[in-house]
C-alpha positions as CSV (number, residue, x, y, z in Angstrom):
1,M,-82.1,22.7,-58.3
2,I,-84.7,24.7,-60.9
3,K,-87.5,22.4,-59.8
4,K,-86.7,22.5,-56.2
5,Y,-86.9,26.7,-56.3
6,L,-90.1,26.4,-58.4
7,F,-91.7,24.0,-56.0
8,L,-90.9,26.1,-53.2
9,F,-91.9,29.4,-54.7
10,L,-95.3,27.3,-55.8
11,G,-95.9,26.2,-52.0
12,I,-95.4,29.8,-50.7
13,F,-97.6,31.2,-53.3
14,L,-100.3,28.4,-52.5
15,F,-99.9,28.9,-48.8
16,A,-100.7,32.7,-49.1
17,N,-103.8,32.3,-51.1
18,V,-104.8,29.7,-48.6
19,F,-104.5,32.1,-45.6
20,A,-105.6,35.0,-47.5
21,L,-108.8,33.1,-48.6
22,S,-109.4,31.7,-45.5
23,S,-109.9,35.4,-43.8
24,L,-112.8,35.9,-46.3
25,S,-115.9,36.7,-44.6
26,N,-118.6,34.1,-44.8
27,P,-116.9,32.0,-47.5
28,S,-119.6,29.1,-49.0
29,V,-117.4,27.0,-50.9
30,C,-114.1,24.9,-50.9
31,C,-112.6,24.1,-54.4
32,E,-110.2,21.3,-54.8
33,K,-108.8,23.3,-57.7
34,T,-110.2,26.6,-58.9
35,N,-110.9,27.5,-62.6
36,D,-107.9,29.4,-62.4
37,G,-105.3,26.5,-61.0
38,G,-105.5,27.4,-57.5
39,V,-105.6,24.6,-55.1
40,C,-107.5,24.2,-51.8
41,M,-109.2,27.6,-52.3
42,N,-112.0,29.1,-50.5
43,V,-114.5,31.0,-52.7
44,L,-117.7,32.9,-52.6
45,S,-119.0,30.8,-55.5
46,A,-118.8,27.4,-57.0
47,S,-118.9,28.7,-60.5
48,S,-115.3,29.5,-59.7
49,C,-114.4,25.8,-59.0
50,N,-113.0,23.4,-61.5
51,S,-116.3,21.1,-62.0
52,G,-114.3,17.9,-62.7
53,L,-113.0,17.9,-59.0
54,Q,-114.1,18.1,-55.4
55,I,-116.3,21.3,-54.2
56,V,-117.4,21.2,-50.8
57,P,-120.0,23.9,-49.3
58,T,-117.5,24.6,-46.1
59,S,-114.2,26.1,-45.5
60,C,-111.0,24.1,-46.9
61,E,-109.5,24.2,-43.4
62,S,-112.6,21.7,-42.5
63,T,-112.0,19.4,-45.4
64,S,-109.8,16.1,-45.4
65,F,-108.2,16.9,-48.6
66,C,-107.3,20.1,-47.9
67,K,-106.4,20.0,-44.4
68,L,-102.8,21.3,-43.6
69,G,-100.0,19.3,-42.4
70,T,-96.4,18.5,-42.9
71,C,-95.1,17.6,-46.3
72,Y,-92.0,15.3,-46.6
73,D,-90.0,15.1,-50.1
74,S,-88.0,12.1,-49.3
75,K,-85.8,12.6,-52.6
76,E,-84.6,16.0,-51.5
77,G,-84.8,15.1,-47.6
78,M,-86.7,18.2,-47.0
79,C,-89.8,18.8,-44.8
80,M,-92.4,21.7,-45.2
81,E,-95.2,22.6,-42.6
82,N,-98.7,23.7,-43.2
83,V,-99.0,22.3,-46.7
84,P,-102.4,21.0,-47.7
85,M,-102.7,17.4,-48.4
86,K,-103.4,17.6,-52.1
87,V,-100.6,19.9,-52.8
88,C,-98.2,17.5,-51.2
89,Q,-99.6,14.4,-52.8
90,E,-99.5,16.0,-56.2
91,N,-96.1,16.8,-55.7
92,N,-94.9,13.4,-54.9
93,G,-94.6,14.3,-51.2
94,T,-95.6,12.1,-48.2
95,W,-98.2,14.1,-46.1
96,S,-98.7,13.9,-42.2
97,E,-100.9,15.9,-40.1
98,K,-98.2,15.7,-37.6
99,S,-95.8,19.0,-37.1
100,A,-92.5,18.4,-38.5
101,N,-90.8,18.2,-34.9
102,E,-92.8,15.1,-34.3
103,L,-91.5,13.3,-37.5
104,S,-88.3,11.2,-37.2
105,A,-87.3,11.9,-40.8
106,C,-87.5,15.8,-40.3
107,Q,-85.2,15.9,-37.6
108,L,-82.3,18.2,-38.3
109,G,-78.8,18.2,-37.8
110,C,-75.5,19.6,-39.0
111,C,-74.2,18.6,-42.3
112,I,-70.7,19.4,-43.0
113,I,-69.5,19.8,-46.5
114,S,-66.1,20.7,-46.8
115,D,-65.3,24.3,-45.1
116,Q,-69.4,24.9,-45.3
117,A,-72.2,23.5,-43.3
118,A,-75.9,23.0,-43.5
119,F,-78.5,22.6,-40.9
120,V,-80.8,20.1,-42.7
121,T,-82.2,16.4,-42.4
122,M,-79.9,13.4,-42.5
123,T,-81.5,12.6,-46.1
124,R,-80.8,16.3,-47.2
125,C,-77.3,15.7,-46.2
126,K,-77.0,12.8,-48.1
127,S,-78.5,14.3,-51.1
128,L,-75.7,17.2,-50.7
129,S,-73.0,15.0,-50.0
130,T,-73.5,13.0,-53.1
131,F,-74.2,16.3,-55.4
132,Y,-70.7,17.4,-54.4
133,G,-68.9,14.2,-54.5
134,I,-67.8,14.1,-51.0
135,D,-68.3,11.6,-48.1
136,I,-71.4,12.4,-45.8
137,D,-70.3,14.0,-42.6
138,Y,-73.7,14.6,-40.7
139,R,-73.8,15.4,-36.7
140,P,-77.1,14.9,-35.2
141,E,-75.9,16.1,-31.9
142,I,-75.7,19.6,-32.9
143,T,-79.2,20.8,-32.6
144,S,-79.2,24.5,-33.6
145,E,-78.1,26.3,-36.6
146,L,-76.0,28.7,-34.7
147,A,-73.8,26.0,-33.5
148,C,-73.7,24.4,-36.9
149,I,-72.2,27.7,-38.5
150,E,-69.7,27.7,-35.9
151,T,-68.7,24.3,-36.5
152,A,-67.9,25.2,-39.8
153,N,-66.4,28.5,-39.1
154,A,-63.7,26.1,-37.0
155,Q,-62.8,24.6,-40.3
156,D,-61.7,27.9,-41.8
157,E,-57.9,28.0,-42.6
158,G,-55.2,31.0,-42.1
159,A,-52.4,32.0,-40.0
160,C,-52.4,31.4,-36.2
161,V,-49.9,33.9,-35.0
162,Y,-48.0,33.4,-31.6
163,Y,-44.7,34.0,-29.8
164,E,-42.2,31.2,-29.0
165,N,-39.3,32.2,-26.9
166,T,-40.1,36.0,-27.7
167,V,-40.1,35.4,-31.4
168,K,-43.0,35.8,-33.2
169,T,-44.1,32.8,-35.2
170,C,-46.8,31.3,-37.1
171,K,-48.7,28.2,-38.0
172,F,-50.9,27.7,-40.9
173,T,-53.9,25.9,-39.6
174,T,-57.8,25.8,-38.7
175,R,-59.4,28.3,-36.3
176,K,-60.3,25.2,-34.4
177,E,-57.0,24.1,-33.9
178,C,-55.7,27.6,-33.5
179,G,-57.9,28.2,-30.6
180,G,-57.0,31.9,-30.8
181,R,-58.4,35.2,-30.7
182,T,-60.0,36.3,-34.0
183,S,-58.3,39.4,-35.8
184,T,-58.7,41.1,-38.9
185,I,-55.1,41.8,-40.4
186,T,-53.7,45.5,-40.8
187,L,-51.0,47.0,-42.0
188,N,-48.0,47.7,-39.6
189,A,-50.2,46.1,-36.7
190,S,-48.9,46.4,-33.1
191,P,-47.6,43.4,-31.5
192,L,-49.8,40.9,-29.6
193,E,-50.6,42.7,-26.2
194,D,-49.6,40.1,-23.7
195,Q,-47.2,38.0,-26.0
196,S,-48.9,34.9,-24.7
197,G,-52.0,34.6,-26.5
198,K,-52.7,33.5,-30.3
199,R,-54.4,35.5,-32.9
200,F,-56.2,33.8,-36.0
201,Y,-56.3,35.6,-39.2
202,K,-58.7,33.9,-41.7
203,D,-57.2,33.2,-45.1
204,V,-53.8,34.9,-44.6
205,L,-50.8,33.1,-45.1
206,C,-47.8,32.9,-42.3
207,S,-45.4,34.7,-44.9
208,A,-47.7,37.9,-45.2
209,E,-45.7,40.8,-44.6
210,E,-48.1,42.5,-42.3
211,L,-48.0,39.7,-39.5
212,G,-44.1,40.6,-39.2
213,T,-43.4,36.6,-38.4
214,I,-40.1,34.6,-38.9
215,N,-41.7,32.8,-41.9
216,A,-40.3,33.5,-45.1
217,R,-42.0,32.8,-48.1
218,Q,-41.6,30.0,-50.9
219,V,-38.6,28.1,-49.6
220,S,-39.6,24.8,-50.9
221,T,-42.5,22.5,-52.5
222,G,-44.6,19.8,-51.2
223,C,-47.4,17.3,-51.7
224,Y,-50.8,18.3,-50.4
225,E,-54.0,16.7,-51.5
226,G,-52.3,15.6,-54.5
227,K,-51.5,19.1,-55.7
228,V,-48.1,20.9,-55.5
229,Y,-47.7,23.9,-52.8
230,W,-45.3,26.2,-51.9
231,F,-44.1,25.9,-48.1
232,D,-42.4,28.7,-46.1
233,S,-39.1,28.7,-44.2
234,E,-40.8,27.1,-41.0
235,G,-42.7,24.4,-43.2
236,Q,-46.0,25.9,-43.3
237,R,-48.2,25.3,-46.5
238,E,-48.7,28.7,-48.7
239,N,-50.6,28.6,-52.0
240,V,-50.4,26.1,-54.9
241,Y,-47.0,26.2,-56.9
242,F,-46.9,28.1,-60.1
243,S,-43.5,29.4,-62.1
244,D,-44.9,32.9,-61.6
245,S,-44.0,33.1,-57.8
246,E,-45.7,36.4,-57.2
247,K,-48.8,35.5,-58.6
248,S,-48.7,32.3,-56.6
249,W,-47.9,34.3,-53.4
250,N,-51.2,36.3,-54.1
251,K,-49.7,39.2,-51.5
252,G,-49.6,36.8,-48.6
253,R,-53.2,35.4,-49.1
254,V,-54.9,32.4,-49.6
255,A,-56.0,32.0,-53.3
256,D,-58.0,29.1,-54.8
257,P,-55.5,27.0,-57.0
258,D,-57.7,27.4,-60.2
259,A,-57.2,31.2,-60.0
260,I,-53.6,30.9,-59.7
261,C,-53.0,28.5,-62.7
262,P,-55.6,26.0,-64.4
263,E,-55.7,22.4,-63.6
264,S,-53.0,20.4,-65.6
265,S,-52.8,16.6,-66.4
266,D,-48.8,16.9,-66.8
267,S,-47.1,20.1,-66.0
268,K,-43.8,21.1,-64.5
269,T,-44.9,24.8,-64.2
270,C,-48.2,24.8,-62.5
271,G,-48.6,22.4,-59.3
272,N,-52.6,22.4,-59.7
273,C,-52.5,18.7,-60.4
274,D,-56.0,16.9,-61.3
275,Y,-56.1,13.3,-60.6
276,L,-59.2,12.8,-62.6
277,L,-57.5,14.4,-65.6
278,G,-54.2,12.2,-65.0
279,S,-51.8,13.8,-62.8
280,R,-50.9,14.0,-59.3
281,C,-47.8,15.6,-57.2
282,S,-44.8,13.8,-57.3
283,E,-40.9,14.1,-56.5
284,W,-38.8,15.3,-59.4
285,D,-36.9,12.2,-60.9
286,S,-34.8,13.7,-63.7
287,I,-31.0,12.7,-63.7
288,L,-29.1,15.3,-61.9
289,G,-31.9,17.5,-61.5
290,I,-32.0,18.7,-65.1
291,G,-34.8,21.2,-65.8
292,K,-35.7,21.3,-62.0
293,P,-36.3,25.1,-61.2
294,K,-34.6,26.3,-58.0
295,N,-36.4,25.5,-54.8
296,V,-38.7,23.4,-56.6
297,D,-38.7,19.5,-55.8
298,H,-42.2,18.7,-57.1
299,Y,-44.4,18.6,-60.3
300,C,-47.3,17.3,-61.7
301,K,-46.8,13.7,-63.1
302,T,-48.9,12.0,-65.4
303,T,-50.7,9.2,-63.8
304,K,-50.9,7.3,-67.1
305,C,-48.5,4.3,-67.7
306,T,-46.6,2.8,-70.4
307,D,-47.1,-1.2,-70.9
308,R,-44.3,-3.6,-72.1
309,D,-45.5,-3.1,-75.7
310,G,-45.0,0.6,-75.4
311,K,-48.8,1.2,-75.2
312,E,-49.8,4.1,-73.4
313,R,-52.6,3.1,-70.4
314,M,-54.8,5.3,-68.3
315,N,-54.4,5.0,-64.5
316,G,-56.6,2.4,-63.0
317,E,-56.4,0.5,-66.1
318,S,-55.6,-3.2,-66.2
319,W,-54.3,-5.8,-68.5
320,C,-53.3,-9.3,-68.8
321,V,-49.5,-10.5,-69.1
322,Y,-48.3,-14.0,-70.3
323,D,-45.3,-16.0,-70.0
324,G,-45.6,-17.3,-73.3
325,E,-48.4,-18.7,-75.8
326,I,-51.5,-19.0,-74.1
327,G,-55.0,-21.1,-74.4
328,N,-56.0,-24.2,-76.7
329,G,-53.6,-26.2,-74.5
330,R,-50.6,-24.3,-75.6
331,D,-49.7,-23.0,-72.2
332,P,-45.8,-23.9,-71.7
333,A,-44.6,-26.0,-68.5
334,G,-44.0,-23.4,-65.8
335,S,-45.8,-20.4,-67.2
336,R,-48.1,-18.3,-65.1
337,H,-50.7,-15.9,-65.9
338,Y,-50.1,-11.9,-64.9
339,R,-52.2,-8.9,-64.0
340,E,-50.7,-5.6,-64.4
341,I,-52.3,-2.4,-63.1
342,C,-51.2,1.1,-63.9
343,V,-51.4,3.2,-60.5
344,D,-50.5,6.5,-60.2
345,G,-48.1,6.5,-63.1
346,E,-46.3,3.1,-62.1
347,V,-47.1,-0.2,-63.2
348,V,-47.9,-2.7,-60.6
349,V,-47.8,-6.6,-61.5
350,E,-50.0,-9.0,-59.8
351,A,-49.5,-12.7,-60.2
352,C,-52.2,-14.9,-60.7
353,E,-52.3,-18.4,-58.8
354,D,-49.4,-20.4,-59.4
355,F,-49.6,-23.8,-61.6
356,R,-52.3,-21.8,-64.0
357,N,-55.0,-22.6,-61.3
358,Q,-56.1,-18.9,-62.2
359,I,-56.1,-17.5,-65.6
360,C,-56.1,-13.6,-66.6
361,I,-59.1,-12.6,-68.4
362,H,-59.7,-9.2,-69.9
363,S,-62.5,-7.1,-71.5
364,G,-63.2,-3.5,-72.6
365,I,-65.2,-0.4,-71.6
366,D,-65.8,2.3,-74.0
367,S,-64.7,5.7,-72.7
368,S,-64.1,9.2,-74.2
369,A,-60.4,8.4,-74.4
370,G,-60.8,5.2,-76.2
371,E,-61.0,1.6,-74.8
372,Y,-60.5,1.3,-71.0
373,S,-59.0,-2.4,-70.3
374,V,-60.0,-4.2,-67.3
375,A,-58.5,-7.4,-66.4
376,A,-58.6,-9.8,-63.6
377,C,-57.4,-13.2,-62.4
378,R,-60.0,-15.9,-62.0
379,V,-60.2,-19.8,-61.4
380,N,-59.3,-22.0,-64.2
381,R,-62.1,-24.4,-64.4
382,W,-60.3,-27.4,-66.2
383,Q,-61.1,-30.2,-63.6
384,D,-64.0,-32.1,-65.3
385,C,-63.2,-31.2,-68.7
386,T,-62.0,-35.2,-69.6
387,A,-65.4,-36.3,-68.2
388,Q,-67.3,-34.0,-71.0
389,T,-68.4,-36.8,-74.1
390,K,-70.5,-34.1,-75.7
391,K,-69.2,-31.0,-77.8
392,D,-71.9,-28.6,-76.5
393,D,-71.2,-29.9,-72.8
394,C,-67.3,-29.4,-73.4
395,G,-67.7,-25.9,-74.7
396,N,-70.3,-24.4,-72.2
397,T,-68.2,-21.8,-70.9
398,D,-70.5,-20.9,-68.1
399,V,-69.4,-23.7,-66.1
400,R,-65.9,-24.8,-67.4
401,D,-63.1,-23.6,-69.6
402,C,-62.5,-26.4,-72.0
403,I,-62.2,-26.8,-76.0
404,W,-63.3,-29.7,-78.2
405,V,-60.5,-31.1,-80.3
406,E,-60.2,-33.9,-82.7
407,K,-60.0,-37.4,-81.8
408,V,-56.9,-39.3,-81.8
409,Y,-56.8,-43.1,-82.6
410,G,-56.0,-44.8,-79.3
411,I,-57.2,-42.1,-77.0
412,N,-60.4,-42.5,-75.0
413,F,-60.6,-40.6,-71.7
414,A,-63.6,-42.8,-70.8
415,N,-61.5,-45.8,-70.9
416,G,-58.5,-44.4,-68.9
417,S,-57.2,-45.3,-65.6
418,A,-55.8,-42.7,-63.0
419,S,-53.9,-45.4,-61.8
420,T,-52.0,-46.1,-64.7
421,P,-48.3,-46.1,-63.7
422,S,-46.0,-43.5,-65.0
423,T,-42.4,-44.1,-66.0
424,S,-39.6,-41.6,-66.1
425,F,-37.1,-41.4,-69.0
426,S,-33.9,-39.4,-69.5
427,N,-33.1,-40.8,-73.0
428,P,-31.0,-39.7,-75.8
429,V,-32.6,-38.4,-78.9
430,S,-32.8,-41.5,-81.5
431,S,-34.5,-42.1,-84.6
432,V,-37.5,-44.0,-85.2
433,S,-36.9,-47.8,-86.0
434,S,-38.6,-50.1,-88.4
435,G,-40.5,-53.5,-87.5
436,S,-42.6,-56.0,-88.8
437,G,-45.4,-58.2,-87.5
438,T,-48.4,-60.3,-88.4
439,G,-51.3,-59.7,-86.1
440,D,-49.3,-58.1,-83.4
441,T,-50.1,-54.9,-81.1
442,L,-48.6,-51.9,-81.1
443,N,-48.6,-50.0,-77.6
444,T,-48.1,-46.6,-77.3
445,L,-48.1,-45.2,-73.7
446,T,-48.3,-41.5,-73.0
447,T,-47.2,-40.7,-69.6
448,V,-45.3,-38.0,-67.7
449,T,-42.4,-36.6,-65.8
450,N,-41.6,-33.1,-67.4
451,A,-42.6,-29.9,-69.1
452,A,-45.1,-29.4,-71.6
453,S,-45.6,-26.4,-74.2
454,S,-44.1,-24.6,-77.3
455,L,-43.2,-21.2,-77.4
456,D,-42.9,-18.4,-80.3
457,N,-39.1,-18.1,-80.9
458,T,-39.1,-14.3,-79.8
459,I,-39.8,-15.7,-76.1
460,T,-37.0,-15.6,-73.9
461,G,-36.6,-16.9,-70.5
462,K,-37.3,-13.6,-68.7
463,A,-38.9,-13.5,-65.3
464,I,-42.4,-12.3,-67.2
465,N,-42.0,-12.5,-71.0
466,H,-43.0,-9.8,-73.6
467,V,-46.6,-11.2,-74.5
468,V,-49.1,-8.3,-73.4
469,G,-53.0,-9.2,-73.9
470,S,-55.5,-6.6,-74.5
471,G,-58.8,-6.3,-75.7
472,V,-61.7,-8.6,-74.9
473,G,-60.8,-11.8,-73.0
474,Q,-60.9,-14.9,-75.6
475,W,-62.6,-17.4,-72.8
476,E,-65.3,-14.8,-71.8
477,E,-66.2,-14.1,-75.5
478,N,-65.2,-17.5,-76.8
479,E,-62.8,-16.2,-79.4
480,L,-60.7,-19.2,-79.4
481,N,-57.1,-18.8,-81.4
482,N,-56.9,-21.9,-83.7
483,N,-53.1,-22.5,-82.7
484,L,-54.2,-25.9,-81.2
485,R,-52.0,-29.1,-81.5
486,T,-54.8,-30.9,-82.6
487,N,-57.2,-28.8,-84.6
488,R,-60.7,-27.7,-83.3
489,T,-63.5,-29.9,-84.8
490,A,-67.0,-29.4,-85.5
491,S,-67.7,-33.2,-85.4
492,E,-69.2,-34.8,-82.3
493,E,-66.4,-37.3,-82.4
494,G,-63.9,-35.8,-80.6
495,L,-61.8,-35.1,-77.0
496,C,-62.6,-32.2,-74.3
497,V,-59.3,-31.0,-73.0
498,P,-58.4,-28.0,-71.0
499,M,-58.6,-24.5,-72.6
500,V,-55.6,-23.4,-70.6
501,S,-53.8,-26.5,-69.5
502,P,-52.9,-26.7,-65.8
503,G,-49.6,-27.1,-64.1
504,N,-48.6,-30.2,-62.2
505,N,-46.1,-30.9,-59.6
506,F,-44.4,-33.5,-62.2
507,W,-41.2,-33.6,-60.0
508,E,-43.3,-35.2,-56.9
509,G,-45.1,-37.7,-59.3
510,S,-48.4,-38.5,-58.0
511,D,-50.4,-35.7,-59.2
512,S,-49.0,-35.7,-62.4
513,T,-49.9,-39.5,-62.9
514,S,-53.5,-39.0,-62.2
515,I,-53.8,-36.0,-64.8
516,C,-51.6,-37.2,-67.3
517,S,-52.4,-41.0,-67.4
518,Q,-55.6,-40.1,-69.0
519,A,-54.0,-39.8,-72.2
520,S,-52.5,-42.9,-72.7
521,A,-53.0,-44.4,-76.0
522,R,-53.3,-48.0,-77.3
523,C,-53.1,-48.6,-80.9
524,E,-54.0,-52.0,-81.8
525,V,-52.8,-53.2,-85.3
526,V,-53.9,-56.2,-87.3
527,V,-51.7,-57.5,-90.3
528,V,-53.7,-60.0,-92.7
529,E,-51.9,-61.9,-95.4
530,K,-53.1,-62.4,-98.9
531,Q,-52.3,-64.6,-101.7
532,E,-53.0,-62.9,-105.0
533,Y,-52.2,-64.0,-108.6
534,E,-49.3,-61.9,-110.3
535,S,-50.8,-61.6,-113.5
536,I,-54.4,-60.5,-114.4
537,V,-53.8,-62.2,-117.8
538,L,-52.9,-65.7,-116.8
539,G,-55.2,-65.6,-113.8
540,T,-55.1,-68.7,-111.8
541,F,-52.6,-70.4,-114.4
542,G,-50.0,-67.9,-113.3
543,D,-47.8,-67.7,-110.1
544,K,-49.4,-66.5,-106.7
545,K,-47.7,-63.7,-104.6
546,K,-48.0,-62.7,-101.2
547,T,-49.6,-59.4,-99.9
548,F,-50.3,-57.7,-96.7
549,S,-52.9,-55.6,-95.5
550,I,-52.8,-53.6,-92.6
551,F,-55.9,-52.9,-90.3
552,L,-56.6,-50.8,-86.9
553,K,-58.8,-52.5,-84.7
554,A,-61.7,-49.8,-83.6
555,D,-63.1,-49.9,-80.2
556,N,-66.4,-51.9,-81.2
557,G,-63.9,-54.6,-82.8
558,S,-64.3,-53.6,-86.6
559,L,-61.3,-53.4,-88.5
560,I,-60.2,-50.3,-90.4
561,P,-57.7,-50.3,-93.5
562,I,-54.9,-47.8,-92.8
563,E,-55.0,-47.2,-96.8
564,G,-58.3,-44.8,-96.0
565,L,-57.1,-43.0,-93.3
566,R,-54.9,-39.8,-93.1
567,E,-51.6,-40.3,-92.6
568,D,-51.1,-39.0,-89.0
569,D,-54.2,-40.8,-88.0
570,S,-52.4,-44.3,-88.1
571,C,-50.1,-45.4,-85.5
572,I,-48.0,-47.3,-88.2
573,T,-47.2,-46.8,-91.8
574,M,-46.6,-49.6,-94.3
575,I,-42.9,-50.0,-95.4
576,D,-43.1,-52.9,-98.0
577,K,-46.5,-54.3,-98.4
578,S,-45.3,-57.4,-100.0
579,K,-43.2,-58.3,-97.1
580,G,-45.8,-57.2,-94.3
581,S,-43.3,-54.8,-92.8
582,F,-43.9,-51.3,-91.3
583,K,-42.8,-48.8,-89.3
584,V,-44.2,-46.8,-86.4
585,N,-45.6,-43.6,-87.3
586,P,-44.1,-40.5,-85.7
587,K,-46.8,-38.1,-86.7
588,W,-49.3,-40.0,-84.8
589,A,-47.2,-40.4,-81.9
590,V,-46.9,-36.5,-81.8
591,R,-50.7,-35.9,-82.2
592,A,-50.9,-38.3,-79.2
593,N,-48.4,-36.4,-77.0
594,A,-50.3,-33.0,-78.1
595,I,-53.4,-34.3,-76.2
596,C,-51.3,-35.1,-73.5
597,S,-49.6,-31.9,-73.2
598,A,-52.8,-30.2,-73.4
599,L,-54.0,-31.9,-70.2
600,G,-51.2,-30.4,-68.1
601,D,-47.5,-30.4,-67.8
602,C,-47.3,-33.5,-69.6
603,G,-45.6,-35.4,-72.4
604,A,-42.5,-33.9,-74.4
605,D,-42.2,-30.1,-75.4
606,V,-40.4,-27.0,-74.3
607,N,-40.9,-25.1,-71.1
608,Y,-41.4,-21.3,-71.1
609,N,-37.6,-21.0,-71.0
610,G,-37.4,-22.6,-74.3
611,V,-35.9,-25.6,-73.1
612,F,-37.0,-29.0,-74.9
613,T,-37.7,-32.3,-72.7
614,D,-38.4,-35.3,-74.4
615,D,-38.8,-37.8,-71.3
616,G,-42.1,-36.9,-70.2
617,Y,-43.6,-39.9,-72.2
618,E,-42.9,-43.5,-73.2
619,W,-43.6,-44.8,-76.8
620,R,-43.3,-48.6,-77.2
621,Y,-43.9,-51.4,-79.8
622,Q,-43.2,-54.7,-77.8
623,N,-39.8,-54.3,-76.1
624,Q,-38.5,-51.6,-78.4
625,S,-38.8,-48.0,-77.5
626,Y,-39.1,-45.1,-79.7
627,Y,-38.8,-41.5,-79.8
628,F,-39.6,-38.3,-81.6
629,T,-37.3,-35.3,-81.6
630,Q,-37.9,-31.6,-81.2
631,S,-37.7,-31.5,-85.0
632,D,-40.4,-34.1,-85.5
633,L,-42.8,-31.7,-83.6
634,G,-41.7,-28.7,-85.9
635,A,-42.2,-30.8,-88.8
636,L,-45.8,-30.8,-88.2
637,T,-46.3,-27.0,-89.0
638,S,-47.0,-27.9,-92.7
639,A,-49.1,-30.9,-91.8
640,T,-53.1,-31.1,-92.6
641,L,-54.4,-31.4,-89.3
642,G,-58.2,-30.8,-90.0
643,T,-61.1,-32.9,-91.1
644,G,-62.9,-30.8,-93.5
645,T,-64.9,-28.9,-91.1
646,G,-64.5,-25.6,-92.9
647,E,-62.1,-24.2,-89.9
648,A,-59.0,-22.7,-90.3
649,I,-56.1,-25.6,-90.4
650,A,-54.0,-24.9,-87.2
651,V,-50.4,-25.0,-87.7
652,D,-48.9,-27.2,-84.7
653,Y,-45.6,-27.2,-82.7
654,I,-43.9,-24.0,-84.0
655,I,-40.6,-25.0,-82.2
656,N,-38.0,-24.7,-84.9
657,D,-36.1,-21.4,-84.9
658,K,-36.9,-21.1,-88.9
659,Y,-40.5,-20.7,-88.4
660,K,-42.5,-17.9,-86.7
661,L,-46.4,-17.5,-86.7
662,N,-48.0,-14.5,-87.9
663,E,-50.0,-11.8,-85.8
664,E,-53.1,-13.1,-87.1
665,D,-52.4,-16.4,-85.5
666,Y,-52.5,-14.9,-82.0
667,V,-55.8,-13.7,-80.6
668,Y,-53.9,-12.4,-77.5
669,I,-51.7,-9.9,-79.2
670,K,-54.1,-8.1,-81.4
671,Q,-54.6,-4.4,-80.3
């Protein structure tokens, strides 16, 4: 604003000099700028001019650079006439030789700013409205300043006094709505002459004693524009509420809320609520009205909220809430993501799209009051995870939400078939049996019919469980937690699975079959018989003994001895090497089941209500079926699942009640 005033003063000063010097007798030189800094000056001698700029032996009115015209300031929306071209250009204005009335940008209209008005251009109105933080109200049909002022006056508020069935009453309204004759209030004023007209008293309350109306002061409270106001006996608004009722009444005159009591973020004694400070008008909600003053039913209630973890949230802040553990393929069957928002002191719950087709993400914005959390539901981009064969492609968070995990022997998404049939089982829990063979094949099929994921034992079957996400979203920042069924790996040998496993209509079958059958595993075992001499000393003169070695057949046909594998890499374990007997390995089966569960609501696991279901898979060797138990899954909490990549080893399947993850194992509960 200072610059504007300086600019206007400079313009007036320059214009005065232009006209003054233009009237000199017989001027001989026009200076573009004088040695004293004057612009477009007529002088008697060229020695008075700045030699570095234009000097013309004629009057300035005859030059192009000092020609007078209209200067338009597009930033402020102001038009000034009789401005030299040079002055306008030096002040970043747009100059025209036309008059202001001929320029569309300089056409004036009425700009309504609250209860004030200004006769200005539309651009100027926009600038003023932005400065005061209100919506623009520009009325080009009003073509005179007087009419504009009258329009503003019509918004004046006050007492509209009239007779109703011989009873003198009053309505607190605007001058325009009253439509009555404007009057000045005086003590012991005489009644309305004809008792049929109306009189308007600006900035006067209907309960003012001088008016003599039936309106009794300060009978009740109510909300108006977010603040708490007193209302009289006839329901007419008075001044903002304050526990000092005399100060609030202000002798029957309208008072600015700030003059009655300071703006409040949370007060029961002052009704000057301020939404930006975090309060709004609300009804009393105390039990039996304890603490409520007489005739006062409203107060300034804080717009802040408290989330499920007891953390205070600012108005407008949003955050994520989950049914249980999230990400890394751990989302339980039946779980869903939610977004909660603090709206005027109340927490509003918005559910993301069901079947985890949407995930909730969140990030933080720094503010003077601390971090301001912003959350949103967005599409879960899991659909092409299993098609990725390279780690970098899998982890490209710009296009998909996937993670690269350690490969499980026998699972190859590239060789999987979406048409593989699934089989449902409702089986009793049984222990793993032993078997033997020589070159037989062990088939392990992982299919679907039920739910999927494990929970922290603190999670219960509530509609929305007590797991609140805050801070930076792990998907957006790629901060993946390490609670993975199969540990993340830096190796290029791996599998790509959804970061957040999608939900399936597993009770309908078809959708689940196409998704879950991709994790079907085939483990081909080769048992080789050997004849070895029992005694190294006797050598060939001694007796021979029969031994067996077991190999897994790789995709390229090569044989991999199980002796060199990690325990959970092999689908079987040797029982007696001399007899060639072996048994199926539940640790391998559990790892295969983990991959299956990561694809969706597949495999055996616990749903978000804590119910374990083990009929979402088929584990078979020849004609014998095998099963792993819930305790088998929990046993892996102490298993070594990494491959020496330097990453933290992930605990797995925390189902049993005796084990609970520490807070640092969860990204989503860090504060």
